[in-house]
Backbone as JSON Lines, residues from 0, in Angstrom:
{"i":0,"aa":"M","n":[64.99,-18.52,5.26],"ca":[64.12,-18.26,6.38],"c":[63.63,-16.81,6.41]}
{"i":1,"aa":"A","n":[64.36,-15.95,5.86],"ca":[63.94,-14.55,5.84],"c":[62.68,-14.37,5.02]}
{"i":2,"aa":"K","n":[62.51,-15.17,3.99],"ca":[61.32,-15.06,3.17],"c":[60.07,-15.45,3.96]}
{"i":3,"aa":"K","n":[60.18,-16.45,4.8],"ca":[59.04,-16.86,5.6],"c":[58.63,-15.78,6.58]}
{"i":4,"aa":"V","n":[59.57,-15.09,7.13],"ca":[59.27,-14.02,8.07],"c":[58.54,-12.89,7.35]}
{"i":5,"aa":"K","n":[58.98,-12.58,6.14],"ca":[58.32,-11.52,5.37],"c":[56.89,-11.91,5.05]}
{"i":6,"aa":"R","n":[56.64,-13.17,4.75],"ca":[55.28,-13.61,4.45],"c":[54.38,-13.48,5.67]}
{"i":7,"aa":"N","n":[54.87,-13.81,6.84],"ca":[54.09,-13.67,8.06],"c":[53.78,-12.22,8.34]}
{"i":8,"aa":"K","n":[54.71,-11.34,8.08],"ca":[54.47,-9.91,8.3],"c":[53.41,-9.39,7.35]}
{"i":9,"aa":"R","n":[53.42,-9.85,6.12],"ca":[52.42,-9.41,5.16],"c":[51.02,-9.89,5.59]}
{"i":10,"aa":"K","n":[50.93,-11.09,6.09],"ca":[49.64,-11.6,6.54],"c":[49.13,-10.81,7.74]}
{"i":11,"aa":"T","n":[50.01,-10.47,8.66],"ca":[49.57,-9.7,9.83],"c":[49.2,-8.29,9.43]}
{"i":12,"aa":"V","n":[49.88,-7.72,8.47],"ca":[49.54,-6.38,8.0],"c":[48.18,-6.4,7.33]}
{"i":13,"aa":"K","n":[47.91,-7.42,6.53],"ca":[46.61,-7.54,5.89],"c":[45.52,-7.73,6.94]}
{"i":14,"aa":"L","n":[45.79,-8.52,7.96],"ca":[44.83,-8.74,9.03],"c":[44.58,-7.45,9.81]}
{"i":15,"aa":"Q","n":[45.61,-6.7,10.07],"ca":[45.45,-5.43,10.78],"c":[44.65,-4.44,9.94]}
{"i":16,"aa":"N","n":[44.93,-4.39,8.63],"ca":[44.17,-3.5,7.74],"c":[42.69,-3.88,7.73]}
{"i":17,"aa":"F","n":[42.43,-5.18,7.68],"ca":[41.05,-5.64,7.71],"c":[40.37,-5.29,9.03]}
{"i":18,"aa":"A","n":[41.1,-5.44,10.13],"ca":[40.55,-5.12,11.45],"c":[40.26,-3.63,11.56]}
{"i":19,"aa":"V","n":[41.15,-2.79,11.05],"ca":[40.93,-1.34,11.08],"c":[39.75,-0.97,10.22]}
{"i":20,"aa":"L","n":[39.64,-1.57,9.06],"ca":[38.51,-1.3,8.17],"c":[37.2,-1.74,8.81]}
{"i":21,"aa":"L","n":[37.2,-2.9,9.43],"ca":[36.01,-3.38,10.11],"c":[35.63,-2.48,11.28]}
{"i":22,"aa":"F","n":[36.62,-2.02,12.02],"ca":[36.37,-1.1,13.14],"c":[35.79,0.22,12.64]}
{"i":23,"aa":"A","n":[36.33,0.74,11.55],"ca":[35.83,1.99,10.98],"c":[34.39,1.81,10.5]}
{"i":24,"aa":"A","n":[34.08,0.68,9.89],"ca":[32.72,0.43,9.44],"c":[31.77,0.33,10.62]}
{"i":25,"aa":"A","n":[32.22,-0.27,11.71],"ca":[31.39,-0.38,12.9],"c":[31.11,1.0,13.5]}
{"i":26,"aa":"I","n":[32.09,1.86,13.49],"ca":[31.9,3.22,14.02],"c":[30.9,3.99,13.17]}
{"i":27,"aa":"V","n":[31.03,3.87,11.85],"ca":[30.09,4.56,10.96],"c":[28.67,4.03,11.17]}
{"i":28,"aa":"C","n":[28.52,2.73,11.29],"ca":[27.19,2.15,11.54],"c":[26.63,2.61,12.88]}
{"i":29,"aa":"Y","n":[27.48,2.68,13.88],"ca":[27.03,3.14,15.2],"c":[26.54,4.58,15.13]}
{"i":30,"aa":"L","n":[27.31,5.45,14.49],"ca":[26.92,6.85,14.4],"c":[25.64,7.02,13.59]}
{"i":31,"aa":"A","n":[25.53,6.26,12.49],"ca":[24.32,6.36,11.67],"c":[23.09,5.88,12.45]}
{"i":32,"aa":"S","n":[23.22,4.77,13.16],"ca":[22.07,4.27,13.91],"c":[21.73,5.19,15.08]}
{"i":33,"aa":"A","n":[22.73,5.76,15.72],"ca":[22.46,6.69,16.83],"c":[21.71,7.92,16.31]}
{"i":34,"aa":"L","n":[22.12,8.44,15.17],"ca":[21.45,9.6,14.59],"c":[20.02,9.25,14.19]}
{"i":35,"aa":"F","n":[19.85,8.11,13.55],"ca":[18.51,7.69,13.14],"c":[17.6,7.5,14.35]}
{"i":36,"aa":"L","n":[18.1,6.83,15.37],"ca":[17.27,6.58,16.55],"c":[16.92,7.86,17.28]}
{"i":37,"aa":"R","n":[17.83,8.81,17.3],"ca":[17.54,10.09,17.96],"c":[16.44,10.83,17.22]}
{"i":38,"aa":"T","n":[16.52,10.88,15.89],"ca":[15.49,11.58,15.13],"c":[14.15,10.84,15.22]}
{"i":39,"aa":"Y","n":[14.19,9.51,15.22],"ca":[12.97,8.73,15.35],"c":[12.33,8.96,16.71]}
{"i":40,"aa":"N","n":[13.13,9.03,17.75],"ca":[12.63,9.29,19.1],"c":[12.0,10.67,19.18]}
{"i":41,"aa":"N","n":[12.61,11.65,18.54],"ca":[12.05,13.0,18.53],"c":[10.71,13.02,17.8]}
{"i":42,"aa":"S","n":[10.61,12.32,16.69],"ca":[9.34,12.3,15.95],"c":[8.26,11.6,16.77]}
{"i":43,"aa":"L","n":[8.62,10.53,17.47],"ca":[7.64,9.86,18.32],"c":[7.18,10.76,19.46]}
{"i":44,"aa":"S","n":[8.1,11.53,20.02],"ca":[7.73,12.45,21.1],"c":[6.75,13.51,20.62]}
{"i":45,"aa":"T","n":[6.99,14.04,19.42],"ca":[6.06,15.05,18.9],"c":[4.7,14.44,18.61]}
{"i":46,"aa":"E","n":[4.67,13.19,18.13],"ca":[3.4,12.53,17.9],"c":[2.65,12.3,19.21]}
{"i":47,"aa":"V","n":[3.36,11.92,20.25],"ca":[2.74,11.71,21.56],"c":[2.14,13.02,22.07]}
{"i":48,"aa":"Q","n":[2.87,14.12,21.91],"ca":[2.36,15.41,22.36],"c":[1.13,15.82,21.57]}
{"i":49,"aa":"A","n":[1.14,15.57,20.26],"ca":[-0.02,15.92,19.43],"c":[-1.24,15.09,19.83]}
{"i":50,"aa":"I","n":[-1.03,13.81,20.07],"ca":[-2.15,12.95,20.45],"c":[-2.67,13.33,21.84]}
{"i":51,"aa":"S","n":[-1.77,13.7,22.74],"ca":[-2.2,14.14,24.07],"c":[-3.04,15.41,23.97]}
{"i":52,"aa":"A","n":[-2.65,16.31,23.09],"ca":[-3.43,17.54,22.9],"c":[-4.81,17.21,22.34]}
{"i":53,"aa":"K","n":[-4.88,16.27,21.4],"ca":[-6.18,15.87,20.85],"c":[-7.05,15.22,21.92]}
{"i":54,"aa":"I","n":[-6.44,14.4,22.76],"ca":[-7.19,13.74,23.84],"c":[-7.77,14.78,24.79]}
{"i":55,"aa":"T","n":[-6.96,15.77,25.14],"ca":[-7.43,16.82,26.05],"c":[-8.59,17.58,25.43]}
{"i":56,"aa":"T","n":[-8.47,17.91,24.15],"ca":[-9.55,18.63,23.45],"c":[-10.83,17.8,23.43]}
{"i":57,"aa":"L","n":[-10.7,16.52,23.14],"ca":[-11.89,15.66,23.09],"c":[-12.5,15.47,24.47]}
{"i":58,"aa":"Q","n":[-11.69,15.43,25.52],"ca":[-12.24,15.32,26.87],"c":[-13.05,16.55,27.24]}
{"i":59,"aa":"V","n":[-12.54,17.72,26.86],"ca":[-13.27,18.96,27.12],"c":[-14.6,18.95,26.36]}
{"i":60,"aa":"Q","n":[-14.55,18.52,25.1],"ca":[-15.79,18.46,24.31],"c":[-16.77,17.45,24.9]}
{"i":61,"aa":"N","n":[-16.27,16.31,25.35],"ca":[-17.15,15.3,25.97],"c":[-17.8,15.83,27.23]}
{"i":62,"aa":"D","n":[-17.04,16.56,28.04],"ca":[-17.61,17.14,29.25],"c":[-18.69,18.15,28.92]}
{"i":63,"aa":"A","n":[-18.45,18.96,27.89],"ca":[-19.45,19.95,27.49],"c":[-20.72,19.27,26.99]}
{"i":64,"aa":"V","n":[-20.57,18.21,26.22],"ca":[-21.73,17.48,25.71],"c":[-22.47,16.79,26.86]}
{"i":65,"aa":"A","n":[-21.74,16.26,27.83],"ca":[-22.4,15.62,28.97],"c":[-23.23,16.62,29.75]}
{"i":66,"aa":"V","n":[-22.72,17.83,29.94],"ca":[-23.48,18.87,30.63],"c":[-24.72,19.23,29.83]}
{"i":67,"aa":"E","n":[-24.57,19.32,28.5],"ca":[-25.71,19.66,27.66],"c":[-26.78,18.57,27.71]}
{"i":68,"aa":"V","n":[-26.35,17.31,27.71],"ca":[-27.3,16.19,27.8],"c":[-28.04,16.24,29.13]}
{"i":69,"aa":"N","n":[-27.33,16.51,30.21],"ca":[-27.98,16.6,31.52],"c":[-29.0,17.73,31.55]}
{"i":70,"aa":"N","n":[-28.66,18.85,30.93],"ca":[-29.61,19.97,30.9],"c":[-30.84,19.64,30.05]}
{"i":71,"aa":"L","n":[-30.62,18.99,28.92],"ca":[-31.74,18.68,28.03],"c":[-32.63,17.57,28.57]}
{"i":72,"aa":"S","n":[-32.09,16.69,29.39],"ca":[-32.89,15.58,29.88],"c":[-33.43,15.81,31.29]}
{"i":73,"aa":"S","n":[-33.36,17.02,31.77],"ca":[-33.87,17.28,33.13],"c":[-35.39,17.11,33.16]}
{"i":74,"aa":"R","n":[-35.87,16.7,34.29],"ca":[-37.31,16.41,34.46],"c":[-38.15,17.68,34.29]}
{"i":75,"aa":"D","n":[-37.65,18.8,34.78],"ca":[-38.41,20.06,34.67],"c":[-38.58,20.46,33.21]}
{"i":76,"aa":"R","n":[-37.54,20.31,32.43],"ca":[-37.6,20.69,31.02],"c":[-38.59,19.8,30.27]}
{"i":77,"aa":"V","n":[-38.52,18.5,30.53],"ca":[-39.44,17.57,29.87],"c":[-40.89,17.88,30.27]}
{"i":78,"aa":"S","n":[-41.1,18.16,31.54],"ca":[-42.47,18.49,32.01],"c":[-42.97,19.77,31.37]}
{"i":79,"aa":"T","n":[-42.11,20.75,31.23],"ca":[-42.49,22.03,30.61],"c":[-42.88,21.82,29.15]}
{"i":80,"aa":"I","n":[-42.08,21.06,28.41],"ca":[-42.38,20.81,27.0],"c":[-43.68,20.02,26.87]}
{"i":81,"aa":"A","n":[-43.87,19.03,27.73],"ca":[-45.1,18.23,27.69],"c":[-46.31,19.1,28.03]}
{"i":82,"aa":"G","n":[-46.17,20.0,29.01],"ca":[-47.28,20.88,29.37],"c":[-47.6,21.85,28.26]}
{"i":83,"aa":"D","n":[-46.6,22.34,27.54],"ca":[-46.85,23.26,26.41],"c":[-47.6,22.56,25.29]}
{"i":84,"aa":"D","n":[-47.39,21.27,25.14],"ca":[-48.07,20.51,24.09],"c":[-49.43,19.97,24.55]}
{"i":85,"aa":"G","n":[-49.81,20.28,25.78],"ca":[-51.13,19.89,26.28],"c":[-51.15,18.51,26.91]}
{"i":86,"aa":"L","n":[-50.02,17.94,27.24],"ca":[-49.98,16.64,27.87],"c":[-50.02,16.8,29.39]}
{"i":87,"aa":"Q","n":[-50.6,15.8,30.06],"ca":[-50.67,15.84,31.51],"c":[-50.06,14.58,32.08]}
{"i":88,"aa":"L","n":[-49.55,14.66,33.3],"ca":[-48.96,13.52,33.97],"c":[-50.04,12.68,34.63]}
{"i":89,"aa":"D","n":[-49.96,11.39,34.44],"ca":[-50.84,10.45,35.12],"c":[-49.97,9.77,36.18]}
{"i":90,"aa":"Q","n":[-50.21,10.07,37.43],"ca":[-49.36,9.59,38.52],"c":[-49.32,8.08,38.62]}
{"i":91,"aa":"T","n":[-50.33,7.38,38.12],"ca":[-50.33,5.93,38.21],"c":[-49.4,5.28,37.19]}
{"i":92,"aa":"N","n":[-49.06,6.0,36.14],"ca":[-48.2,5.45,35.08],"c":[-46.74,5.87,35.2]}
{"i":93,"aa":"I","n":[-46.39,6.6,36.24],"ca":[-45.02,7.09,36.38],"c":[-44.14,6.02,37.03]}
{"i":94,"aa":"V","n":[-43.04,5.72,36.37],"ca":[-42.05,4.78,36.91],"c":[-40.73,5.53,36.98]}
{"i":95,"aa":"T","n":[-40.12,5.54,38.14],"ca":[-38.85,6.25,38.32],"c":[-37.71,5.24,38.29]}
{"i":96,"aa":"I","n":[-36.75,5.5,37.43],"ca":[-35.57,4.64,37.3],"c":[-34.37,5.45,37.78]}
{"i":97,"aa":"T","n":[-33.67,4.92,38.75],"ca":[-32.5,5.64,39.26],"c":[-31.23,5.0,38.73]}
{"i":98,"aa":"K","n":[-30.25,5.81,38.56],"ca":[-28.95,5.33,38.05],"c":[-28.11,4.92,39.24]}
{"i":99,"aa":"T","n":[-27.56,3.71,39.18],"ca":[-26.7,3.25,40.26],"c":[-25.24,3.35,39.82]}
{"i":100,"aa":"D","n":[-24.34,3.46,40.79],"ca":[-22.91,3.59,40.47],"c":[-22.3,2.28,40.0]}
{"i":101,"aa":"G","n":[-22.88,1.16,40.33],"ca":[-22.33,-0.14,39.98],"c":[-22.45,-0.47,38.5]}
{"i":102,"aa":"E","n":[-23.33,0.16,37.79],"ca":[-23.54,-0.18,36.39],"c":[-22.93,0.83,35.47]}
């Protein structure tokens, strides 16, 4: 009967060694994934900041272009250029189109 007891102890020792090895592997995987995810999160944050900076720059440029378009398309400027080229306004052919907020 003593031999049977020794065999059971050997099986439990092997099972405990396997459990410890599995636990150690799980810890290593956890640490590796935590490190990877932290660095990936940092890289995504820097990309978000870079894209936000580009968006801000483009919004400023769009606003500047919109102001320039408004200045170039003003009625006084068009009338001045037409008058310099010898063109005259015919009041019967003038159609005024207004911009509405709904469109």
